[in-house]
N, CA and C atoms as an extended XYZ file, in Angstrom:
549
Properties=species:S:1:pos:R:3:atomname:S:1:resname:S:1:resid:I:1 pbc="F F F"
N        52.356      -92.976       35.386 N   MET     1
C        51.629      -92.478       36.535 CA  MET     1
C        50.307      -93.230       36.639 C   MET     1
N        50.028      -93.769       37.804 N   ALA     2
C        48.819      -94.555       38.002 CA  ALA     2
C        47.637      -93.643       38.287 C   ALA     2
N        46.499      -94.025       37.792 N   THR     3
C        45.284      -93.254       38.059 CA  THR     3
C        44.423      -94.025       39.042 C   THR     3
N        43.749      -93.308       39.878 N   SER     4
C        42.905      -93.933       40.884 CA  SER     4
C        41.491      -94.069       40.342 C   SER     4
N        40.956      -95.277       40.410 N   THR     5
C        39.582      -95.520       39.950 CA  THR     5
C        38.660      -95.821       41.124 C   THR     5
N        39.172      -95.615       42.340 N   GLU     6
C        38.353      -95.851       43.520 CA  GLU     6
C        37.230      -94.832       43.611 C   GLU     6
N        36.099      -95.280       44.099 N   ALA     7
C        35.008      -94.347       44.364 CA  ALA     7
C        35.320      -93.603       45.657 C   ALA     7
N        34.680      -92.476       45.834 N   VAL     8
C        34.896      -91.694       47.049 CA  VAL     8
C        34.424      -92.528       48.229 C   VAL     8
N        35.326      -92.763       49.182 N   GLN     9
C        35.016      -93.594       50.339 CA  GLN     9
C        34.181      -92.802       51.332 C   GLN     9
N        33.151      -93.419       51.821 N   GLU    10
C        32.348      -92.770       52.855 CA  GLU    10
C        32.435      -93.590       54.125 C   GLU    10
N        32.370      -92.901       55.242 N   SER    11
C        32.392      -93.549       56.552 CA  SER    11
C        31.064      -93.269       57.241 C   SER    11
N        30.632      -94.227       58.034 N   VAL    12
C        29.332      -94.109       58.697 CA  VAL    12
C        29.509      -94.351       60.192 C   VAL    12
N        28.889      -93.500       60.997 N   VAL    13
C        28.846      -93.684       62.444 CA  VAL    13
C        27.400      -94.006       62.811 C   VAL    13
N        27.209      -95.185       63.373 N   GLU    14
C        25.878      -95.583       63.833 CA  GLU    14
C        25.654      -95.015       65.233 C   GLU    14
N        24.564      -94.296       65.423 N   LEU    15
C        24.260      -93.703       66.726 CA  LEU    15
C        23.517      -94.726       67.583 C   LEU    15
N        23.958      -94.951       68.819 N   PRO    16
C        23.249      -95.893       69.688 CA  PRO    16
C        21.888      -95.339       70.107 C   PRO    16
N        21.087      -96.194       70.719 N   GLU    17
C        19.760      -95.785       71.151 CA  GLU    17
C        19.872      -94.708       72.227 C   GLU    17
N        19.066      -93.678       72.115 N   GLY    18
C        19.093      -92.577       73.066 CA  GLY    18
C        20.005      -91.434       72.662 C   GLY    18
N        20.698      -91.568       71.535 N   VAL    19
C        21.593      -90.516       71.048 CA  VAL    19
C        21.034      -89.978       69.741 C   VAL    19
N        20.948      -88.648       69.653 N   THR    20
C        20.481      -88.009       68.428 CA  THR    20
C        21.538      -87.031       67.938 C   THR    20
N        21.523      -86.783       66.647 N   ALA    21
C        22.466      -85.834       66.059 CA  ALA    21
C        21.725      -84.932       65.092 C   ALA    21
N        22.201      -83.687       64.991 N   SER    22
C        21.657      -82.756       63.999 CA  SER    22
C        22.830      -81.976       63.417 C   SER    22
N        22.718      -81.680       62.131 N   PHE    23
C        23.785      -80.974       61.421 CA  PHE    23
C        23.178      -79.828       60.647 C   PHE    23
N        23.562      -78.606       61.031 N   GLN    24
C        23.018      -77.429       60.372 CA  GLN    24
C        24.060      -76.328       60.409 C   GLN    24
N        24.250      -75.649       59.291 N   ASP    25
C        25.238      -74.565       59.166 CA  ASP    25
C        26.637      -75.020       59.572 C   ASP    25
N        27.013      -76.226       59.154 N   ARG    26
C        28.337      -76.824       59.421 CA  ARG    26
C        28.605      -77.025       60.917 C   ARG    26
N        27.545      -77.090       61.733 N   LEU    27
C        27.661      -77.334       63.166 CA  LEU    27
C        26.962      -78.651       63.487 C   LEU    27
N        27.727      -79.619       64.017 N   LEU    28
C        27.172      -80.909       64.396 CA  LEU    28
C        26.890      -80.891       65.891 C   LEU    28
N        25.660      -81.238       66.255 N   VAL    29
C        25.250      -81.298       67.658 CA  VAL    29
C        24.824      -82.731       67.949 C   VAL    29
N        25.477      -83.357       68.932 N   VAL    30
C        25.147      -84.722       69.350 CA  VAL    30
C        24.585      -84.633       70.758 C   VAL    30
N        23.365      -85.188       70.951 N   ARG    31
C        22.703      -85.139       72.260 CA  ARG    31
C        22.532      -86.557       72.786 C   ARG    31
N        22.718      -86.699       74.091 N   GLY    32
C        22.542      -87.992       74.745 CA  GLY    32
C        22.067      -87.800       76.167 C   GLY    32
N        22.127      -88.890       76.951 N   LYS    33
C        21.606      -88.834       78.322 CA  LYS    33
C        22.437      -87.934       79.246 C   LYS    33
N        23.731      -87.740       78.949 N   LEU    34
C        24.581      -86.910       79.809 CA  LEU    34
C        24.638      -85.449       79.387 C   LEU    34
N        24.138      -85.133       78.208 N   GLY    35
C        24.177      -83.748       77.745 CA  GLY    35
C        24.371      -83.679       76.250 C   GLY    35
N        24.943      -82.564       75.788 N   GLU    36
C        25.161      -82.398       74.357 CA  GLU    36
C        26.557      -81.860       74.095 C   GLU    36
N        27.081      -82.235       72.920 N   VAL    37
C        28.399      -81.794       72.478 CA  VAL    37
C        28.229      -81.161       71.108 C   VAL    37
N        28.865      -79.986       70.919 N   LYS    38
C        28.805      -79.282       69.638 CA  LYS    38
C        30.198      -79.228       69.034 C   LYS    38
N        30.264      -79.378       67.721 N   LYS    39
C        31.541      -79.281       67.014 CA  LYS    39
C        31.301      -78.537       65.706 C   LYS    39
N        32.143      -77.526       65.472 N   ASP    40
C        32.058      -76.707       64.269 CA  ASP    40
C        32.942      -77.319       63.189 C   ASP    40
N        32.371      -77.619       62.026 N   PHE    41
C        33.104      -78.235       60.920 CA  PHE    41
C        33.300      -77.274       59.755 C   PHE    41
N        33.282      -75.968       60.016 N   ARG    42
C        33.463      -74.995       58.936 CA  ARG    42
C        34.838      -75.077       58.294 C   ARG    42
N        35.858      -75.361       59.052 N   ARG    43
C        37.223      -75.368       58.534 CA  ARG    43
C        37.715      -76.760       58.149 C   ARG    43
N        36.869      -77.762       58.264 N   ILE    44
C        37.261      -79.133       57.939 CA  ILE    44
C        36.588      -79.531       56.631 C   ILE    44
N        37.387      -80.014       55.685 N   ASN    45
C        36.893      -80.311       54.341 CA  ASN    45
C        36.245      -81.685       54.247 C   ASN    45
N        35.026      -81.807       54.757 N   VAL    46
C        34.242      -83.026       54.601 CA  VAL    46
C        32.786      -82.644       54.395 C   VAL    46
N        32.051      -83.561       53.805 N   ASN    47
C        30.605      -83.418       53.702 CA  ASN    47
C        29.982      -84.320       54.753 C   ASN    47
N        29.167      -83.762       55.615 N   LEU    48
C        28.481      -84.534       56.641 CA  LEU    48
C        26.998      -84.568       56.333 C   LEU    48
N        26.383      -85.680       56.699 N   GLU    49
C        24.948      -85.828       56.500 CA  GLU    49
C        24.408      -86.678       57.637 C   GLU    49
N        23.311      -86.243       58.239 N   VAL    50
C        22.659      -87.004       59.292 CA  VAL    50
C        21.361      -87.543       58.724 C   VAL    50
N        21.240      -88.872       58.735 N   SER    51
C        19.998      -89.487       58.266 CA  SER    51
C        19.600      -90.567       59.263 C   SER    51
N        18.504      -90.325       59.949 N   GLY    52
C        18.036      -91.274       60.959 CA  GLY    52
C        19.015      -91.373       62.113 C   GLY    52
N        19.488      -92.596       62.381 N   ASN    53
C        20.446      -92.790       63.467 CA  ASN    53
C        21.857      -93.017       62.921 C   ASN    53
N        22.168      -92.383       61.793 N   ARG    54
C        23.483      -92.519       61.177 CA  ARG    54
C        24.046      -91.153       60.807 C   ARG    54
N        25.355      -91.017       60.976 N   VAL    55
C        26.069      -89.831       60.505 CA  VAL    55
C        26.998      -90.311       59.399 C   VAL    55
N        26.819      -89.753       58.206 N   ILE    56
C        27.589      -90.177       57.039 CA  ILE    56
C        28.638      -89.112       56.733 C   ILE    56
N        29.883      -89.565       56.584 N   ILE    57
C        31.013      -88.672       56.326 CA  ILE    57
C        31.560      -88.980       54.940 C   ILE    57
N        31.618      -87.953       54.100 N   ARG    58
C        32.183      -88.112       52.753 CA  ARG    58
C        33.248      -87.047       52.526 C   ARG    58
N        34.382      -87.418       51.908 N   PRO    59
C        35.396      -86.406       51.586 CA  PRO    59
C        34.909      -85.501       50.460 C   PRO    59
N        35.464      -84.284       50.385 N   PHE    60
C        35.093      -83.351       49.327 CA  PHE    60
C        35.485      -83.870       47.946 C   PHE    60
N        36.631      -84.522       47.856 N   SER    61
C        37.104      -84.977       46.549 CA  SER    61
C        37.880      -86.273       46.722 C   SER    61
N        38.467      -86.744       45.637 N   GLU    62
C        39.245      -87.979       45.653 CA  GLU    62
C        40.690      -87.750       46.072 C   GLU    62
N        41.075      -86.499       46.292 N   ARG    63
C        42.451      -86.223       46.708 CA  ARG    63
C        42.764      -86.948       48.006 C   ARG    63
N        44.008      -87.373       48.118 N   LYS    64
C        44.430      -88.133       49.296 CA  LYS    64
C        44.220      -87.327       50.573 C   LYS    64
N        44.541      -86.046       50.536 N   ARG    65
C        44.396      -85.192       51.718 CA  ARG    65
C        42.937      -85.144       52.185 C   ARG    65
N        42.009      -85.054       51.246 N   ASP    66
C        40.596      -85.011       51.624 CA  ASP    66
C        40.112      -86.358       52.157 C   ASP    66
N        40.630      -87.460       51.597 N   ARG    67
C        40.244      -88.789       52.080 CA  ARG    67
C        40.785      -89.052       53.483 C   ARG    67
N        41.969      -88.538       53.779 N   ILE    68
C        42.573      -88.741       55.094 CA  ILE    68
C        41.765      -88.034       56.177 C   ILE    68
N        41.208      -86.883       55.853 N   VAL    69
C        40.457      -86.093       56.836 CA  VAL    69
C        39.225      -86.859       57.322 C   VAL    69
N        38.659      -87.726       56.481 N   THR    70
C        37.466      -88.464       56.903 CA  THR    70
C        37.743      -89.346       58.116 C   THR    70
N        38.944      -89.906       58.219 N   GLY    71
C        39.295      -90.714       59.392 CA  GLY    71
C        39.343      -89.887       60.659 C   GLY    71
N        39.870      -88.683       60.549 N   THR    72
C        39.919      -87.791       61.703 CA  THR    72
C        38.520      -87.396       62.142 C   THR    72
N        37.679      -87.056       61.191 N   VAL    73
C        36.305      -86.660       61.502 CA  VAL    73
C        35.531      -87.839       62.085 C   VAL    73
N        35.774      -89.035       61.570 N   LEU    74
C        35.142      -90.241       62.104 CA  LEU    74
C        35.490      -90.412       63.584 C   LEU    74
N        36.760      -90.233       63.918 N   SER    75
C        37.206      -90.347       65.303 CA  SER    75
C        36.579      -89.260       66.178 C   SER    75
N        36.498      -88.025       65.676 N   LEU    76
C        35.884      -86.930       66.434 CA  LEU    76
C        34.420      -87.231       66.762 C   LEU    76
N        33.688      -87.744       65.774 N   ILE    77
C        32.260      -88.015       65.978 CA  ILE    77
C        32.077      -89.190       66.941 C   ILE    77
N        32.925      -90.216       66.837 N   LYS    78
C        32.841      -91.337       67.778 CA  LYS    78
C        33.105      -90.865       69.210 C   LYS    78
N        34.071      -89.942       69.384 N   ASN    79
C        34.341      -89.396       70.711 CA  ASN    79
C        33.167      -88.574       71.224 C   ASN    79
N        32.483      -87.873       70.330 N   MET    80
C        31.305      -87.114       70.737 CA  MET    80
C        30.210      -88.055       71.240 C   MET    80
N        30.009      -89.165       70.525 N   VAL    81
C        28.993      -90.133       70.919 CA  VAL    81
C        29.359      -90.794       72.248 C   VAL    81
N        30.635      -91.171       72.418 N   ARG    82
C        31.070      -91.760       73.689 CA  ARG    82
C        30.895      -90.768       74.835 C   ARG    82
N        31.119      -89.484       74.564 N   GLY    83
C        30.990      -88.469       75.600 CA  GLY    83
C        29.572      -88.309       76.105 C   GLY    83
N        28.586      -88.301       75.191 N   VAL    84
C        27.200      -88.093       75.621 CA  VAL    84
C        26.581      -89.366       76.183 C   VAL    84
N        27.215      -90.532       75.967 N   THR    85
C        26.678      -91.763       76.549 CA  THR    85
C        27.389      -92.139       77.848 C   THR    85
N        28.725      -92.000       77.892 N   LYS    86
C        29.489      -92.414       79.074 CA  LYS    86
C        30.138      -91.243       79.808 C   LYS    86
N        30.647      -90.257       79.090 N   GLY    87
C        31.371      -89.147       79.689 CA  GLY    87
C        32.855      -89.472       79.803 C   GLY    87
N        33.650      -88.467       80.123 N   PHE    88
C        35.095      -88.625       80.254 CA  PHE    88
C        35.544      -88.087       81.598 C   PHE    88
N        36.546      -88.745       82.187 N   THR    89
C        37.092      -88.342       83.478 CA  THR    89
C        38.611      -88.351       83.402 C   THR    89
N        39.222      -87.244       83.817 N   TYR    90
C        40.681      -87.162       83.963 CA  TYR    90
C        40.954      -86.933       85.444 C   TYR    90
N        41.918      -87.687       85.979 N   LYS    91
C        42.317      -87.504       87.375 CA  LYS    91
C        43.728      -86.947       87.392 C   LYS    91
N        43.922      -85.922       88.206 N   LEU    92
C        45.226      -85.277       88.337 CA  LEU    92
C        45.668      -85.338       89.787 C   LEU    92
N        46.967      -85.458       90.003 N   LYS    93
C        47.541      -85.529       91.347 CA  LYS    93
C        48.293      -84.238       91.633 C   LYS    93
N        48.068      -83.669       92.820 N   VAL    94
C        48.808      -82.494       93.272 CA  VAL    94
C        50.041      -83.009       94.004 C   VAL    94
N        51.225      -82.646       93.504 N   VAL    95
C        52.485      -83.128       94.069 CA  VAL    95
C        53.257      -81.933       94.616 C   VAL    95
N        53.727      -82.052       95.871 N   TYR    96
C        54.532      -80.979       96.451 CA  TYR    96
C        55.515      -81.584       97.452 C   TYR    96
N        56.630      -80.882       97.668 N   ALA    97
C        57.660      -81.364       98.585 CA  ALA    97
C        57.661      -80.569       99.896 C   ALA    97
N        57.719      -79.236       99.808 N   HIS    98
C        57.847      -78.432      101.019 CA  HIS    98
C        56.619      -77.581      101.320 C   HIS    98
N        56.103      -76.900      100.318 N   PHE    99
C        54.976      -75.997      100.530 CA  PHE    99
C        53.676      -76.698      100.141 C   PHE    99
N        52.767      -76.890      101.106 N   PRO   100
C        51.515      -77.573      100.778 CA  PRO   100
C        50.649      -76.720       99.842 C   PRO   100
N        50.257      -77.309       98.744 N   ILE   101
C        49.474      -76.616       97.718 CA  ILE   101
C        47.994      -76.810       98.022 C   ILE   101
N        47.209      -75.739       97.901 N   SER   102
C        45.757      -75.857       98.034 CA  SER   102
C        45.108      -75.470       96.706 C   SER   102
N        44.068      -76.206       96.349 N   VAL   103
C        43.379      -76.008       95.071 CA  VAL   103
C        41.931      -75.641       95.362 C   VAL   103
N        41.477      -74.540       94.736 N   LYS   104
C        40.096      -74.090       94.913 CA  LYS   104
C        39.482      -73.818       93.550 C   LYS   104
N        38.234      -74.222       93.392 N   VAL   105
C        37.501      -73.957       92.155 CA  VAL   105
C        36.629      -72.742       92.394 C   VAL   105
N        36.771      -71.737       91.518 N   LYS   106
C        36.009      -70.504       91.664 CA  LYS   106
C        35.463      -70.124       90.289 C   LYS   106
N        34.174      -70.367       90.063 N   GLY   107
C        33.563      -70.046       88.772 CA  GLY   107
C        34.140      -70.908       87.664 C   GLY   107
N        34.674      -70.253       86.641 N   ASP   108
C        35.256      -71.002       85.521 CA  ASP   108
C        36.781      -71.010       85.586 C   ASP   108
N        37.335      -70.856       86.794 N   THR   109
C        38.783      -70.919       86.980 CA  THR   109
C        39.116      -71.806       88.179 C   THR   109
N        40.345      -72.313       88.173 N   VAL   110
C        40.869      -73.082       89.296 CA  VAL   110
C        42.043      -72.298       89.858 C   VAL   110
N        42.020      -72.027       91.165 N   LEU   111
C        43.093      -71.293       91.827 CA  LEU   111
C        44.016      -72.286       92.527 C   LEU   111
N        45.297      -72.213       92.198 N   ILE   112
C        46.300      -73.080       92.816 CA  ILE   112
C        47.131      -72.178       93.733 C   ILE   112
N        46.906      -72.312       95.033 N   GLU   113
C        47.499      -71.403       96.003 CA  GLU   113
C        48.710      -72.028       96.685 C   GLU   113
N        49.662      -71.179       97.078 N   ASN   114
C        50.879      -71.538       97.801 CA  ASN   114
C        51.778      -72.471       96.975 C   ASN   114
N        51.741      -72.343       95.665 N   PHE   115
C        52.588      -73.176       94.811 CA  PHE   115
C        54.033      -72.718       94.952 C   PHE   115
N        54.917      -73.585       95.366 N   ILE   116
C        56.329      -73.345       95.709 CA  ILE   116
C        56.521      -72.061       96.521 C   ILE   116
N        55.540      -71.793       97.412 N   GLY   117
C        55.645      -70.666       98.325 CA  GLY   117
C        55.280      -69.322       97.728 C   GLY   117
N        54.707      -69.285       96.530 N   GLU   118
C        54.351      -68.007       95.903 CA  GLU   118
C        53.164      -67.383       96.624 C   GLU   118
N        53.162      -66.061       96.662 N   ARG   119
C        52.079      -65.355       97.347 CA  ARG   119
C        50.803      -65.284       96.519 C   ARG   119
N        50.932      -65.071       95.241 N   SER   120
C        49.739      -64.959       94.400 CA  SER   120
C        49.398      -66.337       93.827 C   SER   120
N        48.103      -66.641       93.732 N   PRO   121
C        47.718      -67.960       93.216 CA  PRO   121
C        47.947      -68.061       91.708 C   PRO   121
N        48.214      -69.265       91.265 N   ARG   122
C        48.276      -69.524       89.826 CA  ARG   122
C        46.870      -69.884       89.386 C   ARG   122
N        46.519      -69.455       88.168 N   ILE   123
C        45.144      -69.590       87.701 CA  ILE   123
C        45.111      -70.476       86.464 C   ILE   123
N        44.188      -71.450       86.454 N   ALA   124
C        43.954      -72.308       85.295 CA  ALA   124
C        42.491      -72.162       84.883 C   ALA   124
N        42.251      -72.065       83.586 N   ARG   125
C        40.900      -71.842       83.067 CA  ARG   125
C        40.188      -73.174       82.831 C   ARG   125
N        38.905      -73.243       83.193 N   ILE   126
C        38.067      -74.404       82.913 CA  ILE   126
C        37.404      -74.164       81.559 C   ILE   126
N        37.547      -75.108       80.649 N   VAL   127
C        37.033      -74.974       79.288 CA  VAL   127
C        35.682      -75.676       79.179 C   VAL   127
N        34.724      -75.015       78.539 N   GLY   128
C        33.427      -75.631       78.257 CA  GLY   128
C        32.611      -75.911       79.506 C   GLY   128
N        31.894      -77.038       79.478 N   ASP   129
C        31.000      -77.418       80.578 CA  ASP   129
C        31.624      -78.463       81.491 C   ASP   129
N        32.923      -78.416       81.688 N   CYS   130
C        33.612      -79.384       82.553 CA  CYS   130
C        33.296      -79.105       84.014 C   CYS   130
N        33.252      -80.173       84.790 N   LYS   131
C        33.092      -80.074       86.233 CA  LYS   131
C        34.423      -80.444       86.869 C   LYS   131
N        34.960      -79.554       87.695 N   VAL   132
C        36.238      -79.786       88.358 CA  VAL   132
C        35.985      -79.853       89.851 C   VAL   132
N        36.467      -80.931       90.470 N   THR   133
C        36.358      -81.078       91.917 CA  THR   133
C        37.733      -81.385       92.490 C   THR   133
N        37.950      -80.933       93.717 N   SER   134
C        39.215      -81.157       94.396 CA  SER   134
C        38.944      -82.024       95.618 C   SER   134
N        39.594      -83.193       95.671 N   GLU   135
C        39.410      -84.127       96.786 CA  GLU   135
C        40.782      -84.468       97.357 C   GLU   135
N        41.197      -83.758       98.374 N   GLY   136
C        42.511      -83.984       98.956 CA  GLY   136
C        43.610      -83.593       97.982 C   GLY   136
N        44.481      -84.544       97.648 N   ASP   137
C        45.554      -84.287       96.693 CA  ASP   137
C        45.153      -84.642       95.263 C   ASP   137
N        43.885      -84.945       95.026 N   ASP   138
C        43.406      -85.289       93.686 CA  ASP   138
C        42.512      -84.186       93.150 C   ASP   138
N        42.630      -83.948       91.852 N   ILE   139
C        41.720      -83.049       91.144 CA  ILE   139
C        41.048      -83.902       90.088 C   ILE   139
N        39.722      -83.879       90.041 N   ILE   140
C        38.977      -84.689       89.085 CA  ILE   140
C        38.261      -83.760       88.121 C   ILE   140
N        38.504      -83.986       86.817 N   VAL   141
C        37.874      -83.207       85.755 CA  VAL   141
C        36.929      -84.137       85.012 C   VAL   141
N        35.644      -83.759       84.945 N   ARG   142
C        34.635      -84.575       84.261 CA  ARG   142
C        33.898      -83.737       83.237 C   ARG   142
N        33.462      -84.400       82.152 N   GLY   143
C        32.684      -83.703       81.149 CA  GLY   143
C        32.279      -84.626       80.021 C   GLY   143
N        31.479      -84.091       79.097 N   VAL   144
C        31.013      -84.880       77.959 CA  VAL   144
C        31.850      -84.652       76.710 C   VAL   144
N        32.623      -83.585       76.671 N   SER   145
C        33.466      -83.301       75.509 CA  SER   145
C        34.911      -83.659       75.843 C   SER   145
N        35.471      -84.602       75.083 N   LEU   146
C        36.850      -85.030       75.311 CA  LEU   146
C        37.820      -83.875       75.112 C   LEU   146
N        37.553      -83.021       74.133 N   GLU   147
C        38.427      -81.870       73.888 CA  GLU   147
C        38.431      -80.912       75.071 C   GLU   147
N        37.261      -80.635       75.637 N   ASP   148
C        37.171      -79.707       76.770 CA  ASP   148
C        37.818      -80.287       78.030 C   ASP   148
N        37.581      -81.569       78.294 N   VAL   149
C        38.165      -82.207       79.476 CA  VAL   149
C        39.686      -82.246       79.352 C   VAL   149
N        40.181      -82.626       78.179 N   GLY   150
C        41.621      -82.684       77.964 CA  GLY   150
C        42.281      -81.322       78.051 C   GLY   150
N        41.637      -80.296       77.507 N   GLN   151
C        42.222      -78.953       77.552 CA  GLN   151
C        42.203      -78.385       78.965 C   GLN   151
N        41.162      -78.673       79.735 N   THR   152
C        41.113      -78.212       81.121 CA  THR   152
C        42.233      -78.862       81.936 C   THR   152
N        42.440      -80.171       81.746 N   ALA   153
C        43.519      -80.861       82.449 CA  ALA   153
C        44.880      -80.314       82.026 C   ALA   153
N        45.041      -80.026       80.741 N   ALA   154
C        46.303      -79.455       80.258 CA  ALA   154
C        46.525      -78.059       80.838 C   ALA   154
N        45.459      -77.275       80.973 N   ASN   155
C        45.584      -75.941       81.577 CA  ASN   155
C        46.056      -76.042       83.032 C   ASN   155
N        45.567      -77.053       83.760 N   LEU   156
C        46.001      -77.243       85.144 CA  LEU   156
C        47.478      -77.615       85.200 C   LEU   156
N        47.909      -78.508       84.314 N   GLU   157
C        49.326      -78.892       84.285 CA  GLU   157
C        50.211      -77.704       83.915 C   GLU   157
N        49.805      -76.932       82.920 N   GLN   158
C        50.611      -75.800       82.452 CA  GLN   158
C        50.675      -74.671       83.476 C   GLN   158
N        49.618      -74.516       84.277 N   ALA   159
C        49.619      -73.451       85.275 CA  ALA   159
C        50.685      -73.693       86.337 C   ALA   159
N        51.036      -74.955       86.570 N   THR   160
C        52.020      -75.273       87.606 CA  THR   160
C        53.373      -75.658       87.010 C   THR   160
N        53.643      -75.223       85.818 N   ARG   161
C        54.928      -75.514       85.192 CA  ARG   161
C        56.005      -74.636       85.826 C   ARG   161
N        57.126      -75.247       86.169 N   ILE   162
C        58.217      -74.512       86.799 CA  ILE   162
C        59.238      -74.151       85.729 C   ILE   162
N        59.553      -72.860       85.658 N   LYS   163
C        60.502      -72.378       84.660 CA  LYS   163
C        61.807      -71.975       85.335 C   LYS   163
N        62.898      -72.063       84.604 N   ARG   164
C        64.222      -71.623       85.047 CA  ARG   164
C        64.725      -72.335       86.299 C   ARG   164
N        64.285      -73.571       86.506 N   LYS   165
C        64.791      -74.411       87.590 CA  LYS   165
C        64.925      -75.826       87.043 C   LYS   165
N        65.738      -76.622       87.687 N   ASP   166
C        65.954      -77.999       87.255 CA  ASP   166
C        64.694      -78.822       87.523 C   ASP   166
N        64.063      -79.322       86.462 N   GLN   167
C        62.799      -80.056       86.605 CA  GLN   167
C        62.994      -81.417       87.257 C   GLN   167
N        64.212      -81.905       87.298 N   ARG   168
C        64.462      -83.185       87.968 CA  ARG   168
C        64.474      -83.014       89.483 C   ARG   168
N        64.736      -81.809       89.956 N   VAL   169
C        64.783      -81.535       91.392 CA  VAL   169
C        63.451      -80.966       91.873 C   VAL   169
N        62.917      -79.975       91.157 N   PHE   170
C        61.659      -79.321       91.527 CA  PHE   170
C        60.512      -80.038       90.826 C   PHE   170
N        59.980      -81.055       91.483 N   LEU   171
C        58.928      -81.880       90.886 CA  LEU   171
C        57.528      -81.428       91.296 C   LEU   171
N        57.415      -80.313       91.997 N   ASP   172
C        56.101      -79.840       92.430 CA  ASP   172
C        55.240      -79.529       91.214 C   ASP   172
N        53.933      -79.767       91.345 N   GLY   173
C        53.023      -79.438       90.259 CA  GLY   173
C        51.770      -80.282       90.306 C   GLY   173
N        50.995      -80.189       89.235 N   VAL   174
C        49.773      -80.964       89.063 CA  VAL   174
C        49.971      -81.811       87.815 C   VAL   174
N        49.762      -83.133       87.957 N   TYR   175
C        50.052      -84.054       86.859 CA  TYR   175
C        48.878      -85.000       86.626 C   TYR   175
N        48.580      -85.272       85.347 N   ILE   176
C        47.541      -86.232       84.979 CA  ILE   176
C        48.073      -87.634       85.273 C   ILE   176
N        47.268      -88.443       85.963 N   TYR   177
C        47.684      -89.822       86.209 CA  TYR   177
C        46.671      -90.849       85.745 C   TYR   177
N        45.460      -90.424       85.373 N   GLU   178
C        44.488      -91.395       84.896 CA  GLU   178
C        43.495      -90.725       83.954 C   GLU   178
N        43.232      -91.405       82.839 N   LYS   179
C        42.214      -90.966       81.888 CA  LYS   179
C        41.238      -92.127       81.738 C   LYS   179
N        39.948      -91.842       81.862 N   SER   180
C        38.983      -92.936       81.750 CA  SER   180
C        37.659      -92.447       81.193 C   SER   180
N        36.865      -93.415       80.751 N   GLU   181
C        35.497      -93.120       80.327 CA  GLU   181
C        34.576      -93.371       81.506 C   GLU   181
N        33.490      -92.667       81.531 N   GLY   182
C        32.509      -92.867       82.589 CA  GLY   182
C        32.706      -91.886       83.728 C   GLY   182
N        31.686      -91.769       84.543 N   TRP   183
C        31.730      -90.839       85.663 CA  TRP   183
C        31.873      -91.669       86.886 C   TRP   183
């Protein structure tokens, strides 16, 4: 059986100019020109440290499982930094064949009315600080947190899911067609 003599690998995220980070009580807050993103690391087994304009990620131990988690956390923090500097945009298309669908944003929910002729609107929840706008047959979801933008877009798709019918024939719904950085 081979023994590992590697030192605990640490990963570093360099923060660009205008971006600050703070880590307290296992909560990482990244602030930038577009806003701030918070992520709770209580359930993730890594040691985080913020020093100057760097975020240092170290695994709890030399176990393979703990070392693998550092890559995931590295990706999460990079997405947080990209979000507060550029932002994220998802574009969705409203597709219908017979019944014209109307989309309205009301508070922290999106109402999808007249979907396949239904009388009551279907409701999708807006997660976090996302901004949702409806422009004709397009729905645009913008925000600084990739997780919130992605979950809001997924909620819109799931709200218009057709059950107990052939999905090859009934193609009505709301579908993501573009994911991009920037506003």
